[in-house]
BAKOL-341657 format. One line per 3 residues: number of its first residue (from 1); their letters; for each residue x, y, z of C-alpha. Coordinates in pm, 1 decimal. Example, Ala and Ser with C-alpha at 12.3 -4.5 7.8 and 13.67 -1.06 7.14 Angstrom:
BEGIN
1) AS) 1230.0/-450.0/780.0; 1367.0/-106.0/714.0 .
! end
This chain:
BEGIN
1) MRI) -4830.9/-5533.4/-812.2; -4793.0/-5911.6/-796.0; -4467.3/-5889.0/-988.7 .
4) FHS) -4330.4/-5636.6/-738.8; -4447.8/-5850.2/-444.5; -4285.8/-6160.9/-597.3 .
7) WSQ) -3958.9/-5972.4/-658.8; -3958.5/-5845.1/-299.8; -4014.0/-6191.4/-161.0 .
10) SRL) -3732.4/-6328.5/-378.7; -3497.3/-6053.0/-266.4; -3581.6/-6113.8/100.4 .
13) TVF) -3519.7/-6482.5/47.7; -3171.8/-6414.5/-94.6; -3085.5/-6185.1/197.7 .
16) AMA) -3209.9/-6440.9/445.7; -3003.6/-6719.5/287.5; -2691.0/-6499.1/290.6 .
19) ALC) -2745.9/-6415.0/656.6; -2796.8/-6781.2/741.1; -2477.9/-6873.7/555.3 .
22) AIS) -2281.4/-6610.1/744.2; -2427.0/-6728.3/1077.0; -2357.5/-7088.2/982.2 .
25) SAA) -1998.8/-7006.4/885.1; -1941.7/-6820.2/1212.2; -2095.9/-7106.3/1406.0 .
28) QSA) -1876.6/-7360.8/1230.1; -1564.7/-7153.0/1310.1; -1671.2/-7133.5/1672.9 .
31) DRP) -1739.2/-7509.0/1685.9; -1399.9/-7603.7/1551.7; -1143.0/-7683.7/1819.3 .
34) AKF) -865.6/-7427.6/1842.2; -596.7/-7693.4/1881.5; -537.5/-7981.3/1645.1 .
37) AVA) -267.6/-8244.2/1624.3; -10.4/-8250.5/1343.9; 267.1/-8507.5/1355.0 .
40) SSQ) 625.1/-8391.0/1310.7; 659.4/-8609.9/1002.3; 356.6/-8438.8/848.3 .
43) VQA) 502.5/-8094.6/926.3; 809.5/-8181.1/722.3; 617.4/-8354.0/445.9 .
46) LGI) 380.2/-8060.2/400.2; 664.5/-7808.0/394.7; 531.8/-7626.0/700.9 .
49) QTT) 777.2/-7370.2/836.5; 745.7/-7150.7/1143.9; 908.6/-6832.6/1264.6 .
52) PLQ) 921.1/-6690.7/1617.2; 743.0/-6366.0/1692.4; 996.8/-6098.0/1766.8 .
55) TQQ) 986.4/-5841.2/2043.5; 660.8/-5647.4/2042.0; 685.9/-5345.2/1818.0 .
58) TPS) 668.1/-4984.8/1925.4; 449.5/-4747.8/1720.1; 746.3/-4619.9/1519.1 .
61) QAE) 866.4/-4972.6/1443.4; 517.8/-5085.0/1345.4; 524.8/-4855.5/1046.8 .
64) SVR) 774.9/-5089.5/877.7; 495.1/-5243.9/669.8; 544.9/-5057.6/347.9 .
67) TNY) 436.7/-5064.0/-13.2; 633.6/-5002.4/-331.7; 571.7/-4723.9/-581.7 .
70) PAQ) 767.5/-4616.8/-891.3; 979.2/-4302.4/-874.5; 1207.4/-4110.1/-1106.7 .
73) VVL) 1521.2/-3922.8/-1008.6; 1502.3/-3558.2/-1118.7; 1708.3/-3243.1/-1074.1 .
76) PPN) 1576.4/-2936.9/-895.1; 1520.4/-2648.2/-1140.5; 1805.8/-2442.5/-994.5 .
79) AEQ) 2050.5/-2733.3/-1030.7; 2060.1/-2720.6/-1411.7; 2260.1/-2472.3/-1615.7 .
82) VIA) 2273.7/-2409.5/-1990.4; 2590.9/-2261.6/-2139.9; 2469.1/-2060.3/-2438.0 .
85) APV) 2651.6/-1863.8/-2708.2; 2658.7/-1495.9/-2607.8; 2730.6/-1371.9/-2962.4 .
88) NGV) 2747.0/-1489.2/-3322.8; 3056.5/-1697.4/-3381.5; 3224.4/-2026.2/-3463.2 .
91) ILQ) 3306.5/-2302.1/-3215.3; 3682.8/-2350.3/-3218.7; 3730.7/-2606.0/-2942.1 .
94) LLV) 3535.2/-2802.6/-2683.8; 3746.5/-2814.0/-2368.9; 3533.3/-3073.9/-2182.3 .
97) QAN) 3347.4/-3392.0/-2261.1; 3012.3/-3532.2/-2152.2; 3006.1/-3663.2/-1793.4 .
100) DAV) 3313.2/-3457.4/-1697.5; 3303.0/-3300.5/-1351.0; 3413.5/-2936.8/-1368.8 .
103) RAG) 3491.1/-2678.0/-1104.7; 3377.8/-2317.8/-1091.8; 3583.1/-2113.6/-1339.7 .
106) APL) 3690.6/-2415.9/-1546.8; 3710.3/-2341.5/-1925.5; 3439.4/-2514.2/-2126.9 .
109) VRM) 3424.3/-2381.8/-2484.8; 3648.8/-2166.6/-2702.6; 3485.3/-1969.2/-2984.1 .
112) ASA) 3580.4/-1699.8/-3231.9; 3352.6/-1402.4/-3292.6; 3375.8/-1077.6/-3487.1 .
115) EFG) 3133.9/-919.9/-3239.6; 3363.7/-1015.1/-2955.4; 3655.6/-844.6/-3128.2 .
118) QQQ) 3447.2/-534.9/-3195.7; 3341.8/-515.9/-2832.8; 3704.0/-535.4/-2718.8 .
121) LQL) 3786.9/-248.6/-2956.0; 3510.8/-42.8/-2797.0; 3659.2/-128.1/-2457.7 .
124) LQA) 4001.9/4.1/-2557.1; 3851.7/320.4/-2705.6; 3644.8/380.4/-2395.1 .
127) STR) 3950.0/321.9/-2176.4; 4154.6/574.8/-2376.2; 3880.1/837.1/-2360.4 .
130) ASL) 3839.2/785.3/-1986.7; 4214.1/828.1/-1934.1; 4227.0/1147.8/-2142.7 .
133) AAQ) 3919.0/1285.0/-1970.6; 4076.7/1224.3/-1629.8; 4394.3/1403.3/-1735.9 .
136) ASQ) 4196.6/1697.8/-1876.8; 3997.1/1726.5/-1554.7; 4315.3/1737.0/-1347.3 .
139) REQ) 4468.0/2000.0/-1577.1; 4161.5/2222.0/-1565.7; 4147.8/2193.8/-1189.7 .
142) ALF) 4511.1/2305.8/-1164.0; 4451.7/2606.4/-1392.3; 4144.8/2706.8/-1193.3 .
145) TEG) 4341.9/2685.5/-870.3; 4597.3/2932.4/-1017.7; 4312.0/3162.4/-1118.7 .
148) LIP) 4375.9/3135.0/-1491.0; 4037.8/2989.4/-1600.0; 3679.8/3019.4/-1478.3 .
151) QRR) 3516.5/2745.5/-1270.7; 3280.5/2658.2/-1557.3; 3566.0/2490.3/-1747.3 .
154) VQE) 3646.4/2273.1/-1444.0; 3283.6/2160.4/-1421.8; 3272.0/2079.3/-1794.0 .
157) ARA) 3593.7/1876.1/-1772.3; 3460.1/1685.5/-1473.3; 3134.6/1608.0/-1656.6 .
160) NMM) 3331.0/1480.2/-1960.0; 3533.9/1256.1/-1729.3; 3218.5/1108.6/-1572.2 .
163) DAN) 3070.2/1038.8/-1915.8; 3391.1/867.1/-2027.6; 3399.7/653.1/-1712.3 .
166) AAL) 3035.5/550.2/-1763.7; 3113.2/443.6/-2120.9; 3409.2/240.5/-1993.8 .
169) MQA) 3193.9/64.6/-1731.6; 2935.7/-15.6/-1997.7; 3201.3/-165.2/-2226.4 .
172) KAA) 3329.6/-382.9/-1940.2; 2977.2/-499.2/-1852.5; 2909.8/-597.6/-2215.1 .
175) LRL) 3221.6/-814.7/-2219.5; 3132.9/-975.8/-1888.0; 2792.2/-1065.9/-2032.4 .
178) MGM) 2976.2/-1231.9/-2319.0; 3154.5/-1452.2/-2067.1; 3486.7/-1269.5/-2037.5 .
181) SSA) 3632.1/-1258.7/-1686.8; 3713.5/-933.3/-1509.8; 4081.2/-1032.9/-1496.8 .
184) SID) 4088.1/-1083.8/-1875.1; 3918.9/-746.4/-1928.7; 4176.0/-567.2/-1711.7 .
187) NVI) 4455.7/-748.2/-1897.6; 4323.8/-628.4/-2235.0; 4311.7/-269.2/-2106.3 .
190) ASG) 4662.3/-288.4/-1960.1; 4822.6/-453.4/-2262.9; 4613.1/-291.0/-2535.2 .
193) NPQ) 4592.3/-627.4/-2714.5; 4246.2/-778.8/-2772.9; 4201.1/-1153.7/-2735.1 .
196) DSL) 4149.8/-1347.5/-3055.6; 3897.0/-1592.4/-2905.3; 3635.3/-1605.3/-2630.9 .
199) VLA) 3654.7/-1876.7/-2363.8; 3332.6/-1960.2/-2178.9; 3381.2/-2090.7/-1824.1 .
202) AAQ) 3166.5/-2272.7/-1567.9; 2998.2/-2045.8/-1315.7; 2986.8/-2321.8/-1051.7 .
205) SAV) 3101.2/-2678.0/-990.7; 2888.5/-2921.7/-1188.2; 2881.0/-3222.3/-1420.5 .
208) VTE) 2857.6/-3191.4/-1798.4; 2539.2/-3372.7/-1894.9; 2504.4/-3286.8/-2264.7 .
211) MAV) 2717.7/-3155.8/-2553.3; 2494.9/-2969.5/-2799.6; 2755.4/-2845.0/-3054.7 .
214) KPG) 3066.8/-2959.8/-3238.4; 3391.0/-2783.0/-3333.0; 3355.4/-2577.8/-3649.7 .
217) QRV) 2984.5/-2522.6/-3599.8; 2857.7/-2167.8/-3646.9; 2620.1/-2055.1/-3375.6 .
220) DPS) 2382.2/-1766.4/-3314.6; 2332.1/-1579.4/-2989.3; 2149.6/-1789.1/-2724.4 .
223) TAL) 2230.5/-2118.8/-2899.0; 2272.0/-2389.9/-2632.4; 2628.9/-2520.7/-2630.4 .
226) LHL) 2652.0/-2733.4/-2315.8; 2426.4/-2851.2/-2034.0; 2558.9/-2869.8/-1677.9 .
229) AQT) 2399.1/-3013.5/-1365.7; 2473.5/-2999.1/-995.8; 2398.6/-3348.0/-866.1 .
232) GTL) 2457.7/-3271.6/-499.4; 2082.3/-3225.5/-455.3; 1833.5/-3465.6/-614.2 .
235) WLE) 1457.0/-3506.7/-600.5; 1231.9/-3809.0/-646.9; 905.6/-3780.8/-838.6 .
238) IQV) 684.5/-4060.0/-699.7; 362.4/-4171.1/-868.5; 87.7/-4281.1/-626.3 .
241) PVA) -288.6/-4339.4/-671.5; -494.2/-4028.6/-606.5; -711.4/-4217.2/-357.5 .
244) ESG) -408.2/-4289.4/-138.3; -208.6/-3969.3/-188.8; -343.9/-3813.3/130.3 .
247) LWL) -172.6/-4077.6/344.5; 172.7/-3926.0/299.2; 219.5/-3574.8/426.8 .
250) PGT) 526.8/-3350.6/383.1; 798.7/-3474.4/615.1; 718.7/-3845.1/571.7 .
253) QLN) 1034.7/-4057.7/546.6; 1069.5/-4323.7/277.5; 1332.2/-4576.0/167.2 .
256) VVG) 1483.0/-4618.4/-179.6; 1459.3/-4987.0/-273.1; 1797.5/-5146.9/-333.3 .
259) RSL) 1994.7/-4841.5/-221.3; 2116.1/-4734.2/121.3; 1926.1/-4409.0/85.3 .
262) TAQ) 1626.4/-4239.0/237.7; 1420.8/-3943.7/121.6; 1176.8/-3700.3/275.9 .
265) ILS) 853.3/-3592.7/109.0; 853.1/-3220.6/29.1; 521.9/-3165.2/-145.6 .
268) RSA) 228.4/-3322.6/-328.4; 109.8/-3224.8/-674.6; -218.2/-3034.6/-689.8 .
271) MVE) -297.2/-3189.6/-1029.7; -406.8/-3543.9/-1112.7; -297.9/-3715.2/-1434.4 .
274) SGS) -625.9/-3774.5/-1615.1; -511.2/-4088.0/-1796.1; -370.5/-4279.1/-1499.1 .
277) QMV) -540.0/-4104.8/-1201.9; -201.5/-4077.8/-1033.3; -58.3/-3797.1/-821.3 .
280) SLR) 309.9/-3698.8/-798.5; 485.0/-3676.9/-463.6; 814.3/-3485.8/-456.8 .
283) ALV) 1080.7/-3606.5/-213.8; 1430.1/-3479.8/-129.9; 1700.4/-3748.2/-141.6 .
286) QGK) 1908.5/-3766.5/175.1; 2258.4/-3912.0/193.8; 2494.7/-3999.0/-90.4 .
289) TSL) 2328.6/-3871.5/-404.6; 2618.7/-4016.0/-606.0; 2435.9/-4350.7/-584.2 .
292) LRP) 2162.5/-4211.0/-811.0; 2155.0/-4061.8/-1159.1; 1905.6/-3803.8/-1288.9 .
295) GEV) 1644.8/-3967.7/-1510.7; 1680.4/-4306.5/-1340.7; 1357.7/-4493.3/-1263.8 .
298) LSV) 1347.1/-4692.1/-939.1; 1113.4/-4802.0/-659.2; 1056.3/-4653.9/-315.6 .
301) DLP) 897.4/-4794.1/-0.5; 626.3/-4579.7/154.1; 466.1/-4656.7/493.1 .
304) TAA) 112.7/-4788.2/454.2; -33.7/-4550.8/710.4; -7.7/-4178.3/770.6 .
307) STA) 216.3/-4065.5/1055.1; -56.6/-3945.5/1290.0; -90.7/-3995.4/1662.4 .
310) ATK) -411.6/-4196.0/1618.9; -254.6/-4430.6/1367.1; 52.7/-4482.0/1581.1 .
313) AST) -161.5/-4558.4/1881.1; -355.5/-4818.7/1685.1; -35.5/-5007.1/1593.9 .
316) TGA) 60.0/-5069.8/1956.2; 67.2/-5445.9/2013.6; 102.4/-5522.4/1642.4 .
319) WEL) 317.2/-5792.8/1488.7; 459.2/-5803.1/1138.3; 445.9/-6130.9/944.0 .
322) PLS) 461.3/-6254.9/584.5; 125.3/-6239.5/408.5; 138.9/-6618.8/371.2 .
325) AVA) 112.8/-6659.7/750.5; -251.6/-6545.7/760.9; -544.6/-6771.4/670.4 .
328) HDG) -908.2/-6663.9/642.5; -1222.9/-6848.6/736.7; -1503.1/-6630.6/610.4 .
331) KQA) -1418.8/-6275.9/716.1; -1209.3/-6382.5/1017.4; -830.0/-6398.1/991.2 .
334) YVF) -628.1/-6666.4/1171.9; -266.5/-6756.5/1238.1; -145.0/-7101.3/1339.5 .
337) VRT) 75.6/-7117.3/1648.9; 297.0/-7423.1/1710.6; 209.2/-7634.2/2014.3 .
340) ADG) 367.0/-7942.7/2170.6; 166.1/-8186.9/1956.3; 49.9/-7972.0/1666.4 .
343) FEA) -89.9/-7624.3/1609.9; -347.4/-7386.6/1751.6; -564.1/-7156.0/1537.1 .
346) RAV) -591.2/-6808.9/1685.9; -819.9/-6535.0/1559.7; -638.8/-6208.0/1482.3 .
349) QVA) -715.0/-5873.9/1323.1; -526.6/-5748.2/1017.6; -419.6/-5391.9/1102.1 .
352) ASA) -241.5/-5320.8/771.8; -100.5/-5500.1/470.6; 122.7/-5407.3/180.0 .
355) GQR) 287.5/-5624.8/-79.3; 395.1/-5949.9/86.2; 390.1/-5815.6/444.5 .
358) VRI) 102.2/-5790.5/689.8; 59.5/-5642.0/1037.5; -165.1/-5830.9/1280.2 .
361) QGP) -305.2/-5779.6/1629.5; -437.1/-6051.0/1855.4; -369.3/-6303.8/2134.0 .
364) VKA) -10.9/-6392.7/2042.5; 308.3/-6347.5/2242.7; 675.8/-6288.7/2174.5 .
367) GEQ) 868.2/-6610.0/2112.2; 572.1/-6815.6/1993.1; 629.4/-7006.4/1670.8 .
370) VAV) 386.0/-6902.1/1396.8; 349.4/-7092.3/1070.6; 458.8/-6888.3/769.0 .
373) SGV) 442.8/-7155.7/495.9; 218.8/-7456.1/444.0; -65.8/-7256.7/598.5 .
376) VAL) -317.4/-7384.4/342.6; -247.1/-7740.8/452.0; -282.4/-7642.2/818.4 .
379) KGA) -615.8/-7476.1/747.3; -736.2/-7795.9/579.9; -624.6/-8005.0/875.9 .
382) WIN) -793.9/-7766.0/1115.2; -1124.7/-7781.8/925.1; -1109.6/-8159.3/892.4 .
385) QKE) -1044.5/-8195.3/1266.4; -1411.8/-8118.3/1339.1; -1533.4/-8372.5/1089.2 .
388) AQ) -1306.1/-8639.1/1233.1; -1455.9/-8592.4/1581.7 .
! end
């Protein structure tokens, strides 16, 4: 019981001393004169520099205090395309190179395939049967009209024609799946001459990002030959701490560091990376996406506060300064304003800070010169002013 009583007394003593120190520190700050003299020669010698406060910021301007986070440029899933081998064959020729920009319908790869030749043969056979079936149907219809044959024969001929046409449509569809164009299919039917090689073309305008095969290589069906990408639309995957991820809602605007680009947040990942405790934000790049490359790692500036009405209201009357402009005495923040014969310490509140920028609120006005360097020396002079009196 005595041990517990002694421990309690010791703990109360520590709390009392801390409270007295805090009161003493506050009292000392209050006792110090706000203004103190600094000669012009000392200002230069100490490297003290000042900057004028600009026009008071509106709520939207006050959000310019931002913080940097890493981001990676990625392609949307529907912007990537894989050109794969539709059949067994041999690569005869690559008609493009990596990083080439191609238009829709541009030839990409030429390959030879026995299956392709066999499918063209089936196309010609189906075309011939469809033509003969159509002629037979017309002949039977004419004979029935003259009353020479029963109607049953007309119906049978018409059914044979429909079957032959279905087989022809199936043969055409199989060749289109192989990558043959409708114009090439019609040309084979009209000429009766199968093509000796299959040319695969781009379905849409894109950039060749990867070459996966070489001429002379034998490939199986579904083997990836080329990779294409449409770079007109790009996303940013931004890594932010999970504790701060709720600050940035979909629709928040951000800047890409070092590029004349902005992006807009689309969504936030529902999963947290267990190793780093980071969350991914996905943003849509706006403007010239040609300034970025997929896979590139860069930095983005995110506003330090969420875009809510309450937050915007709280930034009214705020001023943005370098972090070096603010000095602390205990828990109170101060800035030093230039006067005719020196400086004046003014108590301010830090509304937000990020990186090397800080947003303050307090009794300062537009046009006043605030020290932004040499602040440590000014703080020392301010503290010593009391002792000198």
